[in-house]
Structure formats: C-alpha cells, structure tokens
C-alpha positions in Angstrom: -64.7 82.3 -10.4 -61.5 83.0 -12.0 -59.9 83.3 -8.6 -61.1 79.7 -7.5 -59.7 78.2 -10.8 -56.3 80.0 -10.1 -56.3 78.7 -6.3 -57.2 75.1 -7.6 -54.3 75.2 -10.1 -51.7 76.3 -7.6 -53.0 73.7 -5.2 -52.5 71.0 -7.7 -49.1 72.2 -8.7 -48.0 72.2 -5.2 -49.2 68.6 -4.5 -47.3 67.5 -7.5 -44.0 69.1 -6.2 -44.6 67.6 -2.8 -45.2 64.2 -4.1 -42.2 64.3 -6.2 -39.9 65.6 -3.3 -41.4 62.8 -1.0 -41.5 59.8 -3.4 -39.2 60.6 -6.3 -36.0 59.7 -4.6 -37.4 56.5 -3.1 -38.7 55.4 -6.7 -35.2 56.1 -8.2 -33.6 54.4 -5.4 -35.8 51.2 -5.9 -35.1 51.6 -9.7 -31.2 51.7 -9.2 -31.5 48.7 -6.5 -33.5 46.6 -9.0 -31.0 47.5 -11.8 -28.0 46.6 -9.4 -29.7 43.5 -8.3 -30.7 42.2 -11.9 -27.0 43.0 -12.9 -25.6 40.8 -10.4 -28.1 38.1 -10.9 -26.5 34.8 -12.7 -28.5 32.0 -14.2 -27.4 28.4 -14.5 -28.7 25.0 -15.5 -29.6 22.4 -12.8 -28.3 19.8 -15.2 -25.1 21.6 -16.6 -24.1 23.7 -13.7 -21.1 24.9 -15.5 -23.3 27.1 -17.7 -23.5 30.6 -16.4 -25.5 33.3 -18.0 -26.3 36.9 -17.0 -29.9 36.4 -18.5 -32.6 33.8 -18.1 -33.3 31.5 -21.0 -32.6 27.8 -22.1 -29.5 25.8 -21.5 -27.4 25.7 -24.6 -26.3 22.3 -23.9 -29.5 20.4 -22.9 -32.3 23.1 -23.7 -33.7 23.1 -20.1 -34.9 26.5 -18.4 -32.1 28.2 -16.6 -32.6 28.9 -13.0 -31.4 31.8 -10.9 -28.0 31.2 -8.8 -28.5 31.9 -5.3 -27.0 35.3 -4.1 -23.9 34.5 -1.8 -24.1 35.8 1.7 -21.4 38.3 2.7 -19.8 35.9 5.0 -19.2 33.3 2.2 -16.3 33.6 -0.2 -16.5 32.8 -3.9 -15.0 29.6 -3.3 -17.6 28.5 -0.6 -21.2 27.6 -0.4 -23.9 27.0 2.0 -26.3 24.0 2.5 -29.5 24.1 4.5 -29.6 22.1 7.8 -32.6 20.3 6.4 -30.6 19.2 3.5 -27.7 18.1 5.7 -30.1 15.9 7.7 -31.9 14.5 4.7 -28.7 13.4 3.1 -27.2 12.0 6.2 -24.0 14.2 5.7 -21.4 13.5 8.5 -18.2 15.4 9.2 -15.0 14.5 11.1 -12.5 16.7 12.6 -9.1 15.2 11.5 -5.8 14.9 13.3 -3.7 12.4 15.2 -4.4 11.5 18.8 -1.7 12.2 21.3 -1.8 8.7 22.6 -1.4 7.0 19.2 1.5 4.5 19.2 4.6 5.3 17.2 4.1 2.8 14.2 4.0 3.5 10.6 1.9 1.3 8.1 3.2 1.2 4.4 1.3 -0.1 1.3 3.2 -2.0 -1.4 3.3 -5.0 -3.9 5.1 -8.2 -4.4 7.6 -8.2 -7.2 9.9 -10.7 -8.6 13.5 -10.8 -7.0 15.4 -9.2 -10.2 18.7 -10.4 -8.5 17.5 -14.2 -9.0 16.1 -13.7 -12.5 17.8 -15.2 -15.5 17.3 -15.1 -19.4 17.4 -18.1 -21.4 19.3 -17.2 -24.5 20.2 -19.3 -27.9 24.1 -19.9 -28.3 23.5 -20.4 -32.2 21.2 -19.4 -34.9 18.6 -21.3 -36.6 14.9 -22.1 -36.8 12.7 -23.3 -34.0 11.5 -26.8 -35.0 9.8 -27.6 -31.6 9.0 -25.6 -28.6 8.2 -27.5 -25.4 7.2 -24.3 -23.3 3.7 -23.1 -24.3 2.5 -20.7 -21.6 3.8 -18.1 -19.0 3.9 -19.5 -15.7 5.3 -23.0 -16.2 8.0 -24.4 -14.0 11.3 -25.5 -15.6 14.1 -27.3 -14.0 17.8 -26.9 -14.7 18.6 -29.4 -17.6 15.1 -29.7 -18.8 14.4 -29.7 -22.7 13.0 -26.4 -23.8 13.3 -26.5 -27.7 15.0 -28.0 -30.7 16.6 -25.9 -33.4 17.6 -26.4 -36.9 21.0 -24.6 -37.4 22.7 -24.6 -40.9 25.8 -23.5 -39.0 25.8 -26.4 -36.7 25.2 -28.8 -39.5 28.5 -27.3 -41.2 30.4 -27.5 -38.1 29.6 -31.2 -37.6 30.8 -31.8 -41.2 34.0 -30.0 -40.2 34.3 -32.3 -37.0 34.1 -35.6 -39.1 36.5 -34.3 -41.7 38.8 -33.1 -38.7 38.5 -36.5 -36.9 39.8 -38.5 -40.0 42.9 -36.0 -39.8 43.4 -35.8 -36.2 46.6 -37.6 -36.2 48.1 -35.5 -39.0 46.5 -32.1 -37.8 45.7 -32.5 -34.2 45.3 -28.5 -33.8 42.8 -28.3 -36.3 40.9 -31.2 -34.7 41.0 -29.5 -31.3 40.0 -26.0 -32.8 36.7 -27.7 -34.2 35.8 -29.4 -30.9 36.2 -26.1 -29.1 34.0 -24.4 -31.6 31.3 -26.7 -30.8 31.8 -26.4 -27.2 31.3 -22.5 -27.6 27.8 -23.5 -28.7 27.1 -25.1 -25.6 27.3 -28.8 -27.0 28.6 -31.1 -24.3 31.6 -33.5 -24.7 28.9 -36.4 -24.9 27.1 -34.9 -27.8 30.4 -34.3 -29.6 31.6 -37.6 -29.1 28.3 -39.2 -30.4 28.6 -37.2 -33.6 32.2 -38.2 -34.0 31.6 -42.1 -33.0 28.4 -42.5 -35.2 29.6 -40.3 -38.1 26.2 -38.9 -38.7 25.3 -35.2 -38.9 22.5 -34.3 -36.6 20.1 -31.7 -38.1 17.9 -30.5 -34.9 19.9 -29.7 -31.6 18.3 -29.5 -28.2 18.3 -26.3 -26.1 18.3 -27.1 -22.2 17.4 -24.8 -19.4 20.4 -23.5 -17.5 18.4 -22.5 -14.6 15.3 -23.6 -12.7 12.3 -21.4 -12.0 9.2 -20.1 -13.4 8.5 -18.8 -17.0 7.6 -15.0 -16.4 8.0 -14.0 -20.1 8.0 -16.0 -23.4 9.9 -14.2 -26.2 9.6 -16.6 -29.1 7.2 -18.9 -30.9 7.6 -22.2 -32.8 8.9 -21.7 -36.2 10.6 -18.4 -35.3 14.3 -17.9 -36.8 16.4 -16.7 -34.0 19.8 -15.2 -34.0 22.8 -16.1 -31.8 22.3 -14.9 -28.4 18.7 -13.9 -28.8 16.6 -14.3 -25.4 14.0 -17.2 -25.8 12.6 -17.1 -22.3 12.7 -15.2 -19.1 12.9 -17.2 -16.0 12.0 -16.1 -12.4 13.3 -17.8 -9.5 10.4 -17.3 -7.0 11.9 -18.8 -3.9 12.5 -15.2 -2.9 10.6 -12.0 -3.7 10.8 -8.3 -3.2 8.1 -6.5 -1.0 8.3 -3.0 -2.5 6.9 0.1 -0.8 6.7 3.8 -1.9 7.6 6.1 0.8 7.1 9.9 1.1 9.6 12.4 1.8 8.4 13.2 5.1 8.3 9.5 6.3 11.9 8.8 5.1 13.4 9.9 8.4 11.4 7.0 10.1 13.1 4.2 7.8 16.6 2.8 7.9 18.2 -0.1 6.1 18.3 -3.3 8.2 15.0 -2.0 10.1 12.5 -4.8 11.0 9.3 -4.7 9.1 6.1 -7.0 9.5 4.5 -8.2 6.2 0.7 -8.9 5.9 -1.1 -10.1 2.9 -4.9 -9.9 2.1 -4.8 -13.4 1.0 -3.6 -14.7 4.3 -4.4 -11.9 6.9 -3.4 -14.3 9.8 0.0 -14.9 8.7 2.7 -12.5 9.6 6.1 -12.4 7.9 9.1 -10.7 9.7 11.9 -9.4 7.5 14.3 -6.4 7.3 14.5 -3.6 4.8 17.3 -4.4 2.3 17.1 -1.4 0.1 16.2 2.2 0.0 16.4 4.0 -3.4 18.8 6.8 -3.2 16.7 8.6 -6.1 13.3 10.4 -5.6 10.6 9.4 -8.2 9.9 13.0 -9.7 6.4 11.9 -10.8 5.2 10.5 -7.6 7.6 12.1 -5.0 8.3 8.9 -3.6 11.3 6.8 -2.6 11.2 2.9 -3.4 11.9 0.9 -0.2 12.0 -3.0 -0.5 12.6 -6.1 1.7 13.5 -9.7 0.6 11.0 -12.4 1.6 11.5 -16.0 1.9 9.1 -17.8 -0.5 9.8 -21.4 -0.7 6.2 -22.3 0.2 5.1 -19.9 -2.7 2.8 -17.9 -0.4 3.7 -14.6 -2.2 2.7 -14.1 -5.7 4.2 -11.1 -8.0 1.5 -8.5 -8.0 0.0 -9.1 -4.6 -0.8 -6.3 -2.5 0.8 -6.4 0.9 1.1 -4.0 4.0 4.2 -3.4 6.0 4.2 -2.3 9.6 7.2 -0.5 11.2 7.4 -0.1 14.9 9.4 2.3 17.0 9.6 5.0 14.3 10.4 8.6 14.7 7.3 10.1 16.5 7.6 13.6 15.1 8.0 12.7 11.7 4.9 10.1 12.1 2.7 12.8 13.5 3.2 14.8 10.4 0.7 12.6 8.6 -3.2 13.0 8.9 -5.2 9.8 8.4 -8.7 10.2 6.7 -11.4 7.7 5.9 -11.5 6.5 2.2 -15.0 7.7 2.2 -14.0 11.2 2.4 -12.0 11.1 -0.8 -13.4 12.1 -4.4 -11.2 11.2 -7.4 -11.2 12.9 -10.7 -8.5 11.4 -12.8 -5.1 12.7 -11.1 -6.8 14.9 -8.8 -8.0 13.9 -5.2 -10.4 16.1 -3.7 -12.1 16.4 0.1 -14.8 18.9 1.2 -13.9 21.0 4.2 -16.4 22.5 6.5 -15.2 25.9 7.2 -17.7 27.2 9.8 -18.0 25.1 13.0 -21.7 26.4 13.4 -22.9 26.7 9.9 -23.0 24.3 7.1 -20.6 26.0 4.8 -18.3 24.0 2.7 -15.4 24.4 0.3 -13.5 21.9 -1.9 -10.0 21.3 -1.3 -7.4 19.5 -3.4 -5.2 16.9 -1.3 -2.0 14.9 -2.1 -2.7 11.1 -0.8 0.0 9.1 0.9 -0.1 5.4 1.9 -3.4 3.6 2.2 -4.2 1.3 5.1 -7.1 -0.3 7.1 -7.8 3.2 8.6 -7.8 5.2 5.4 -5.4 7.3 3.6 -2.4 9.4 4.8 -2.7 13.1 3.7 0.8 14.5 2.6 -0.6 18.0 1.8 -3.9 19.8 1.9 -5.3 19.2 5.3 -4.1 20.5 8.9 -4.7 19.1 12.3 -8.3 20.3 13.3 -9.8 20.6 9.8 -13.4 19.3 9.8 -14.1 17.3 6.7 -17.1 15.5 5.0 -16.5 11.8 5.8 -20.1 10.6 4.6 -22.1 12.2 1.7 -19.2 13.7 -0.1 -20.7 13.1 -3.4 -24.2 14.8 -2.3 -22.2 17.9 -1.1 -20.5 17.9 -4.5 -23.8 18.0 -6.3 -24.8 20.9 -4.3 -21.7 22.7 -5.1 -22.3 21.9 -8.8 -26.0 23.2 -8.7 -24.7 26.6 -7.1 -22.1 26.9 -9.8 -19.1 26.5 -7.3 -15.8 24.6 -7.6 -16.7 20.9 -7.7 -15.3 17.6 -9.0 -16.5 18.8 -12.6 -15.7 22.5 -12.2 -12.1 23.5 -11.3 -13.0 27.3 -11.9 
C-alpha cells in the first residue's frame, strides 16, 4: 500500500515537470507577446484624432470613448496610412499621375490683376491753407475734367493778400515793385490773371476761393471732407487716368527665363472671354519679392473703352517660350489642393498597387483653366488624389496621421 502511494506521487510529480517543460515556455511567450502588443497599442478619439493615449478611456476633449489605433503594417512608414479598396470605391476617390506630356505646346499662361497706371496718376493739392466751405466731389469713382470746380475754401491768408493788393494798386505809380510783388504772390497761390484783375477792378475782397481740377480722370481716393481745415500743399484728392492701365503678373523664378521685356502677351478677362488684347511686356521688376519668391511683370493696356477695371483678374498667354524652362512646371487640378492657412497640401499615392497615401506640402505657382502650376513638392510621375481629397484627409485624421489639422 505504501509502495502504491509512493509510485502515484512520483508519477504526479513527473507529470507536472513534463507539463511545465512543454507548456511553460509557450505561456511565457504568449504573456510577453501580449505585454508587447499592449505596450504598443495606442488609443485615439474618432472626433479628435489629435488625442493619442497609451490606455483606453474617455477623450479629454469631447468625452467620447477612445478607439484603438490600427497597428501599422511593416511596409507603411509613420507618415503613411492605408485605406481599404472598398472605402476607396464608396468614396469615389480618384487619382491621377502628374507630369507634362511631350507633345504639349511651348506656351505659358500667367495669372494677374488690373491696376491703375501709376505713371498717369495725379494728386490734387491745395495751394493755400484754409477751411473747406463747400466740397463738390462726394464719392470715389466720380469722373472729373480739367478745370472743373472741386471745392471752395475760406483762407485768412488770401483775405489779407487781397487787402495788400488793393493797397498796392492805389500806390502802383509810386511803388510799382511792391505792386508787382503782391500780384506775383497771388499767382503763386494759383490765382489766375482774370481773378486778380477782378479783385483789383471791383475793389472787393473775396472770402471764398474756388479750387479747380488741374487734370482729368477718375477719383481713386478722397482725402478730405467738407469743413476740414487744410494746410498749404495738403493733398485733397487722388485722380487716376484710366485711359491706360497696368496688367500686373507674379512670375516665379524658374519661369523668368521664358520672359523678356518687349515680348508679346495676349490678355484675356473673365468679364469678356471672347476679347483678346495684344500688348507687350513693358517692365520686369529687378527685385524678387522675398515673401512670395516672385517677380512682378507688367504690361500697359489701352483702356479708352474702359473695358479694364482696376482689381479685375486677367490671364496672360505667352507663346514660343523656352521649352526646358516651361517643362519644369507640373500642372495639377484645383480639386487636388487642400488649403490650411498658408500651407497648400496634396495627397500622394505612394504604392501603385495598394491604396497607401501620404500628405505632402507643395508650393503653388500660377493658376489657369487647367489648375495650378506646382513649383515645389511634386515630381513628374507622382500619383496624387484629384477627387475625394477631403475624404482621404478624414481617414488620415482617424488613424492619427499627418493631415490638414495634424502637422505632426
């Protein structure tokens, strides 16, 4: 009986030892694997994907339950994420391979605006100080003609000068030099010979003096109001002569080799798409704008028919430009671009066989009917999202990846 008990005890002990040898290491491996998986599992919020935590719980922003972040595949980098093919089909996400075709014509389209011809602008100033008793120009945009009455001004200095004239006129035989000096003083204040003779003839002092327009044009800025007291030489109005205007374009450095002074350019407007205006480039700014990295190029347009309005958007087409320079640019559809303040973003499909994407910041050039010219950020042959970019961005946010809202 004692021997049987001993044999059973030995058998039980041997069974425990064999079980430990067979299953013990596997259990430890599973435990270690579970700990490793748990330690790398991150949790995020479907509404606030910028929230990333190592443990489940509630979102500290909106209070929703956190959801596990999908574990990345080995072939995907930290900047990339993958969508399912079903999600791609349901969202109708479309991609396009960018790059210029070899048979594209050697033309270049620039985008710009119409501005006033600063060389033809004028400032209407006051030649004497005083108070504006009556102002005859009420709004910006009014047309004025040379010699038109703009305002009447009460000037204590002119009242005193008129009294000097009447006194000097009575002594002009005895003191002709004084008489001439007083008349010259009034002429410096832009009083005409006719006005001076009237004062002298009638012997009456005129309190309010008129101010006449010295040029013709359109009032672009009104600098005073009725009742203001103005100083000698103070600007009253800015008058723009819109018979000629500037078409101003911003050109990027890599496009500058295609542009020369005197080069023909065709101007088109959105308001009159069927009217093409031929002119020549008259000015290329010698200084680069350090903020936009562009150079200002302009052309003078004849505007006697008042077709062009300052502020109007225009496009300029250049023919026979340098081919190599032109092919440096990549044109993408406007639907591919996402804007976040100063940043312009596109989504690039990094794998031709799998729906793997990454966000990329680009520098935009000119805009035309085809889309935007890319200055930096893309290469010929890159495949980008051209339809459904916002849906792809939402998927990136849900996976805690770089997106419009997440730079990191």
